[in-house]
GUVO-278283 format. One line per field, with one value per residue (C-alpha): z, x negated, y; residue in one letter. Coordinates in Angstrom, 1 decimal, m for minus. Layout:
! GUVO-278283
c3	(Z | ...)
c1	(X | ...)
c2	(Y | ...)
r	(A | ...)
***
This chain:
! GUVO-278283
c3	(m13.0 | m11.2 | m10.5 | m12.7 | m10.1 | m10.7 | m9.9 | m12.9 | m13.6 | m13.9 | m17.2 | m18.1 | m18.2 | m20.0 | m22.6 | m22.6 | m21.7 | m19.9 | m19.4 | m15.8 | m16.0 | m14.1 | m12.6 | m12.0 | m11.9 | m8.0 | m5.5 | m3.0 | m1.4 | m3.6 | m0.6 | m0.7 | 2.9 | 5.6 | 6.7 | 10.3 | 8.4 | 6.5 | 8.8 | 11.3 | 8.2 | 7.6 | 11.6 | 11.1 | 8.8 | 11.5 | 13.1 | 10.1 | 11.3 | 14.1 | 13.2 | 13.3 | 16.4 | 15.2 | 17.6 | 16.3 | 19.7 | 19.3 | 16.5 | 17.9 | 21.0 | 18.7 | 17.0 | 20.5 | 21.6 | 18.3 | 17.9 | 22.0 | 22.2 | 23.9 | 21.6 | 21.6 | 19.7 | 16.4 | 14.0 | 11.3 | 8.0 | 4.9 | 3.6 | 3.9 | 1.0 | 3.6 | 5.9 | 3.3 | 2.4 | 6.1 | 6.9 | 4.3 | 5.5 | 9.0 | 8.4 | 5.7 | 4.8 | 2.9 | 1.3 | 0.8 | m0.7 | m2.6 | m4.2 | m7.8 | m8.6 | m5.7 | m4.9 | m6.7 | m4.3 | m1.8 | m4.7 | m4.9 | m1.2 | m1.2 | m4.8 | m3.0 | 0.0 | m2.5 | m1.0 | m2.8 | m4.1 | m4.6 | m6.1 | m5.2 | m8.2 | m8.0 | m10.8 | m12.5 | m12.5 | m8.8 | m8.9 | m8.0 | m4.3 | m2.0 | m1.5 | 1.0 | m1.3 | 0.5 | 3.9 | 1.9 | 0.7 | 4.6 | 5.9 | 7.9 | 5.0 | 4.3 | 6.4 | 5.3 | 3.8 | 2.9 | 2.1 | 0.9 | 2.4 | 0.5 | m2.7 | m4.8 | m7.3 | m7.1 | m4.3 | m3.0 | 1.1 | 2.4 | 4.0 | 7.9 | 8.9 | 6.5 | 7.4 | 10.6 | 9.7 | 7.8 | 10.8 | 13.4 | 10.1 | 9.9 | 14.1 | 13.7 | 11.4 | 12.7 | 9.6 | 9.7 | 8.2 | 7.1 | 6.1 | 4.1 | 5.5 | 3.3 | 2.1 | 5.0 | 6.3 | 2.7 | 3.6 | 4.9 | 7.5 | 8.3 | 11.6 | 10.6 | 8.7 | 11.4 | 12.8 | 15.5 | 18.3 | 16.6 | 17.0 | 21.3 | 19.9 | 17.4 | 18.0 | 14.1 | 12.7 | 11.4 | 10.2 | 7.9 | 7.1 | 6.1 | 6.0 | 2.0 | 0.8 | 3.3 | 3.7 | 0.7 | 1.4 | m0.9 | m1.3 | 2.0 | 2.6 | 5.9 | 6.3 | 10.1 | 11.4 | 14.6 | 15.9 | 19.5 | 18.5 | 20.3 | 18.9 | 15.4 | 16.2 | 17.1 | 14.0 | 12.6 | 13.8 | 13.3 | 9.5 | 7.9 | 8.4 | 11.4 | 10.7 | 8.0 | 9.1 | 8.2 | 11.0 | 8.9 | 7.8 | 12.0 | 12.1 | 9.4 | 10.9 | 14.6 | 13.0 | 11.1 | 13.8 | 15.5 | 12.4 | 14.1 | 11.5 | 8.3 | 7.7 | 8.3 | 6.2 | 3.4 | 3.3 | 2.7 | 0.0 | m1.5 | m1.4 | m3.3 | m6.1 | m6.2 | m7.6 | m10.2 | m11.4 | m11.4 | m13.2 | m15.6 | m16.9 | m17.1 | m19.8 | m21.9 | m22.2 | m19.8 | m17.3 | m14.1 | m11.0 | m7.5 | m5.6 | m2.5 | m1.6 | m3.3 | m6.6 | m9.8 | m11.7 | m15.2 | m18.3 | m21.7 | m24.9 | m26.0 | m25.1 | m26.0 | m23.5 | m21.3 | m24.3 | m26.2 | m23.0 | m22.6 | m24.8 | m23.6 | m20.7 | m18.5 | m16.7 | m15.8 | m14.7 | m16.7 | m15.1 | m17.9 | m15.5 | m12.6 | m12.1 | m12.8 | m15.1 | m18.4 | m21.3 | m21.3 | m17.6 | m15.7 | m12.8 | m11.6 | m8.3 | m7.5 | m7.4 | m7.2 | m9.2 | m11.7 | m11.9 | m12.3 | m15.2 | m17.4 | m17.3 | m18.5 | m21.2 | m22.2 | m22.7 | m24.3 | m27.1 | m27.2 | m27.9 | m30.1 | m32.0 | m31.3 | m29.7)
c1	(10.6 | 6.7 | 5.0 | 1.8 | m0.5 | m3.9 | m7.3 | m6.1 | m9.7 | m8.9 | m6.5 | m9.5 | m11.8 | m9.2 | m9.2 | m12.9 | m14.6 | m17.9 | m17.4 | m16.6 | m15.0 | m16.0 | m12.9 | m11.3 | m7.9 | m8.0 | m8.5 | m11.5 | m13.9 | m17.1 | m19.5 | m18.1 | m17.8 | m19.7 | m22.6 | m21.0 | m17.8 | m19.6 | m21.8 | m18.8 | m16.6 | m19.9 | m20.3 | m16.2 | m16.7 | m17.7 | m14.3 | m12.3 | m12.4 | m9.7 | m6.2 | m6.0 | m4.6 | m1.0 | m0.7 | m3.7 | m4.4 | m7.9 | m6.9 | m4.3 | m6.2 | m8.8 | m6.0 | m4.5 | m7.9 | m8.2 | m4.3 | m4.4 | m1.4 | m0.3 | m1.5 | 2.1 | 3.3 | 1.5 | 2.3 | m0.7 | m0.3 | m1.2 | m1.9 | 0.8 | 2.8 | 3.9 | 4.8 | 7.2 | 8.7 | 9.1 | 10.8 | 13.1 | 14.1 | 14.1 | 16.0 | 18.5 | 19.5 | 22.5 | 21.1 | 17.8 | 15.8 | 12.1 | 10.3 | 9.7 | 6.9 | 5.2 | 4.2 | 6.3 | 6.1 | 9.0 | 11.7 | 10.5 | 10.2 | 14.1 | 15.8 | 16.2 | 18.1 | 21.1 | 20.5 | 21.8 | 18.4 | 18.5 | 15.2 | 14.2 | 12.1 | 9.0 | 8.5 | 5.4 | 6.3 | 5.8 | 2.1 | 4.7 | 5.0 | 7.4 | 9.5 | 12.0 | 14.9 | 14.3 | 16.0 | 19.6 | 18.8 | 18.8 | 22.5 | 24.1 | 25.0 | 21.0 | 20.1 | 15.7 | 13.6 | 10.0 | 7.3 | 3.9 | 1.4 | m0.6 | 1.4 | 0.3 | m0.4 | 0.2 | m2.8 | m0.5 | 0.4 | 3.6 | 2.8 | 2.8 | 5.4 | 8.2 | 7.2 | 7.8 | 11.6 | 11.9 | 11.2 | 13.6 | 16.3 | 16.1 | 16.3 | 19.6 | 21.1 | 19.3 | 17.7 | 14.8 | 11.5 | 8.6 | 5.5 | 2.8 | m0.7 | m2.7 | m4.7 | m4.5 | m7.7 | m9.1 | m8.2 | m10.9 | m7.9 | m6.6 | m5.7 | m3.3 | m1.1 | m1.1 | 2.3 | 1.6 | 2.6 | 5.7 | 6.3 | 7.0 | 10.1 | 11.9 | 11.9 | 13.1 | 9.9 | 7.4 | 3.7 | 2.1 | m2.0 | m4.4 | m8.2 | m8.0 | m9.4 | m11.7 | m13.2 | m13.2 | m11.7 | m8.9 | m9.3 | m9.3 | m5.8 | m5.2 | m2.7 | m1.1 | 1.8 | 2.6 | 6.2 | 7.5 | 10.5 | 9.4 | 13.1 | 11.5 | 8.2 | 9.4 | 11.7 | 8.6 | 6.7 | 9.9 | 10.2 | 7.6 | 5.1 | 3.2 | m0.7 | m0.4 | m3.7 | m6.4 | m9.4 | m12.1 | m9.2 | m8.8 | m12.5 | m13.1 | m10.4 | m12.0 | m15.3 | m13.9 | m12.8 | m16.1 | m17.5 | m16.4 | m18.1 | m17.1 | m14.4 | m15.3 | m18.3 | m16.5 | m14.0 | m16.9 | m18.2 | m14.7 | m13.9 | m17.5 | m16.8 | m13.2 | m13.9 | m16.6 | m14.4 | m11.0 | m13.5 | m14.8 | m11.3 | m9.6 | m12.9 | m11.6 | m8.8 | m6.3 | m3.4 | m5.0 | m3.1 | m4.3 | m4.6 | m6.1 | m6.9 | m9.4 | m8.0 | m7.0 | m3.5 | m3.7 | m2.1 | m3.3 | m1.4 | m3.8 | m1.0 | m3.1 | m6.3 | m6.4 | m6.6 | m9.8 | m11.5 | m11.3 | m14.0 | m16.3 | m16.2 | m14.1 | m10.5 | m8.2 | m4.8 | m1.7 | 1.2 | 3.5 | 5.8 | 5.8 | 9.5 | 9.3 | 6.2 | 5.8 | 3.7 | 0.3 | 0.1 | m3.3 | m4.6 | m8.5 | m10.3 | m12.9 | m15.6 | m19.7 | m21.2 | m22.8 | m19.6 | m17.5 | m20.6 | m19.9 | m16.0 | m16.5 | m19.0 | m17.3 | m13.7 | m15.6 | m16.6 | m13.6 | m11.9 | m14.5 | m15.1 | m12.1 | m12.4)
c2	(m15.5 | m15.7 | m12.2 | m11.8 | m10.6 | m9.4 | m11.2 | m14.0 | m15.2 | m18.7 | m18.1 | m15.0 | m18.7 | m20.5 | m18.2 | m17.4 | m20.8 | m20.4 | m17.0 | m14.9 | m11.4 | m8.5 | m8.1 | m4.9 | m6.0 | m7.4 | m4.4 | m6.0 | m4.4 | m4.0 | m4.7 | m8.1 | m10.2 | m9.5 | m11.0 | m12.0 | m13.0 | m15.3 | m17.3 | m17.3 | m19.4 | m21.1 | m22.5 | m23.0 | m26.0 | m28.1 | m27.4 | m28.9 | m32.1 | m31.0 | m29.5 | m25.3 | m23.6 | m23.4 | m20.2 | m18.6 | m18.2 | m16.7 | m14.6 | m13.1 | m12.0 | m10.0 | m8.8 | m7.1 | m6.1 | m4.5 | m2.4 | m2.4 | m4.5 | m7.4 | m11.0 | m11.7 | m9.2 | m10.8 | m13.3 | m14.5 | m16.3 | m17.5 | m14.0 | m10.9 | m12.5 | m15.3 | m12.6 | m11.4 | m14.4 | m15.9 | m12.0 | m12.5 | m15.6 | m14.5 | m11.1 | m12.4 | m8.7 | m8.0 | m4.5 | m3.8 | m1.1 | m0.7 | 1.8 | 1.4 | 1.4 | m0.7 | m4.6 | m7.3 | m9.8 | m7.7 | m8.4 | m11.7 | m12.6 | m10.9 | m12.4 | m16.1 | m14.4 | m13.3 | m9.6 | m6.9 | m4.4 | m0.4 | 1.0 | 4.2 | 5.7 | 7.1 | 10.0 | 10.7 | 14.3 | 13.6 | 11.9 | 8.9 | 10.0 | 9.3 | 12.1 | 13.2 | 12.1 | 8.9 | 9.6 | 10.5 | 6.4 | 5.2 | 4.5 | 2.2 | 0.0 | m0.9 | m3.7 | m3.0 | m0.7 | m2.1 | 1.1 | 0.2 | 2.5 | 3.3 | 2.4 | m0.6 | 0.3 | 4.3 | 3.8 | 7.0 | 7.6 | 9.3 | 11.9 | 11.0 | 13.6 | 12.6 | 9.0 | 9.5 | 10.4 | 7.6 | 5.9 | 8.0 | 7.7 | 3.5 | 4.1 | 5.7 | 3.2 | 0.2 | m0.7 | m2.8 | m1.2 | m3.3 | m0.8 | m2.5 | m1.0 | m3.6 | m1.4 | 1.7 | 0.7 | 1.8 | 5.9 | 8.3 | 9.6 | 6.1 | 6.5 | 9.6 | 7.0 | 4.1 | 3.8 | 1.5 | 4.3 | 3.7 | 0.2 | 1.0 | 3.2 | 1.1 | m2.6 | m3.1 | m1.7 | m4.0 | m3.6 | m5.9 | m6.1 | m8.3 | m9.2 | m10.0 | m6.8 | m5.0 | m8.0 | m9.8 | m12.5 | m13.1 | m16.8 | m17.5 | m16.5 | m14.2 | m11.7 | m11.0 | m8.6 | m6.7 | m5.7 | m6.1 | m7.5 | m10.9 | m12.8 | m11.6 | m13.2 | m16.5 | m17.0 | m16.1 | m18.8 | m21.4 | m20.5 | m22.3 | m25.1 | m24.8 | m24.9 | m22.3 | m20.4 | m22.6 | m23.4 | m21.2 | m18.6 | m17.9 | m17.7 | m15.3 | m13.1 | m13.4 | m12.4 | m9.4 | m8.2 | m7.8 | m5.6 | m2.5 | 0.1 | m1.9 | m0.3 | 3.3 | 2.5 | 1.4 | 4.3 | 6.4 | 4.8 | 4.3 | 7.6 | 8.8 | 6.4 | 6.9 | 10.5 | 9.6 | 7.1 | 9.0 | 11.6 | 9.4 | 7.9 | 11.8 | 11.9 | 9.0 | 11.1 | 8.8 | 10.6 | 9.6 | 9.8 | 10.9 | 7.5 | 7.9 | 3.7 | 1.3 | 1.6 | 4.0 | 4.1 | 5.8 | 6.2 | 5.2 | 5.3 | 2.5 | m0.5 | m3.7 | m1.4 | m4.5 | m7.3 | m5.3 | m5.3 | m8.9 | m10.5 | m8.0 | m9.6 | m6.6 | m7.8 | m4.8 | m4.9 | m3.8 | m2.7 | m3.1 | m5.7 | m3.2 | m2.4 | 1.6 | 1.6 | 0.2 | m0.1 | 2.3 | 2.1 | 0.2 | 0.1 | m0.5 | m1.1 | 0.8 | m1.3 | m0.3 | 2.7 | 0.4 | m1.9 | 1.3 | 2.6 | m0.4 | m0.2 | 3.3 | 2.1 | m0.4 | 1.5 | 4.2 | 1.5 | m0.1 | 3.1 | 4.5 | 1.3 | m1.2 | m4.6)
r	(M | Q | Y | Q | H | G | G | D | V | Y | S | Y | S | E | Q | F | P | G | T | T | P | L | D | F | S | A | N | I | N | P | R | G | I | P | A | R | V | R | A | A | M | H | D | A | I | D | L | C | T | Q | Y | P | D | P | H | C | R | A | L | R | K | A | L | G | Q | R | W | Q | L | D | P | K | Y | F | F | C | A | N | G | A | A | E | I | F | Y | R | L | A | T | C | L | K | P | S | R | A | L | L | T | A | P | T | F | G | E | Y | E | M | A | L | R | P | T | G | C | D | I | D | F | F | T | L | N | A | S | E | Q | F | R | V | T | A | R | I | L | D | Q | I | T | D | D | L | S | L | L | I | L | C | N | P | N | N | P | T | G | C | T | I | D | P | Q | L | L | I | Q | I | I | E | R | C | R | A | H | Q | T | W | L | I | L | D | E | C | F | G | D | F | L | L | D | A | H | A | H | E | M | R | S | W | L | D | Q | Y | D | R | L | I | I | V | R | A | F | T | K | M | Y | A | V | P | G | V | R | L | G | W | C | M | T | K | N | L | D | L | I | A | Q | L | S | T | S | G | Q | P | W | N | V | S | V | I | A | Q | A | C | G | V | A | A | L | T | C | T | D | W | E | E | Q | T | A | S | E | I | A | K | S | R | Q | T | L | S | S | A | L | S | D | C | G | F | Q | V | F | P | G | E | A | N | Y | L | L | F | Y | S | D | C | Y | D | L | R | E | Q | L | M | P | H | G | V | L | I | R | S | C | A | N | Y | R | G | L | G | Q | G | Y | Y | R | V | A | V | K | S | D | A | D | N | Q | I | L | I | Q | T | I | S | E | V | L | T | H | G | S)
***
């Protein structure tokens, strides 16, 4: 079974030919692509007559400078999703633990390996936050734990002190720990949630990130991970085809890493817009959960809200297919204030008059 994602404007266009939706189903930076990144990708077109560097040397060097690590500790891929599939192949876990709800590709990547998958249920009564109860599930027979911080689709972060306890617990039981920090750049206190410093202390810790969301380049496909486990880096490099990161994607990443103020400016703008959007969704009668990233999870007793909005040119993410959620849960990206206002106006119209 294929996992259904947000951002499927192609299916929308098949259903509503000749129209492009205002897409709230994909959590992409509303500021768009930075001018410097756009220019770098354009200039890289002339290099497309050559094969890309299979080792991503320039990109890994730039990542090393940004994160103050030797470039040899990085692996770059065709989006973060590719990394999860390669990791599943390389680690071959016998038993894994995931939260529910969380990003569905973790489970999809693990299923073909035949490993047993357990789930730590996140409760609405606890705002879908990871609690200290998870420590009891990290035992000697747990091969792998994957955590998304901030989590998708809830937008909740893990308390940094609890996360340190989780890392220490994993180290004590030699459990591999994958931290998905792909939305970490959108946090106002991003540095407080970064766990890079723990790479020195545990060589079974892997941190995964991507350029996709912050730099608004989901069509480019560029993700990466960092770990001090050089054996794993070597396995990742040989677990798939060698030219997995295109010339344009590598140029995109190098340029993005020079946009030093982009992340902080974006996080500040998103925080203000998120608060306004959250209040407006609450005023619509929805139960809005307190996310900290560039999207919001809410519950409505209108189970076909997504379908009702589509004819009006607005696309939101139904979370009915997320394990641990179900009908009535939706996720919306935080976009520009003008776009957010269109969303609220359209929702109000649908709730009042129907589709």
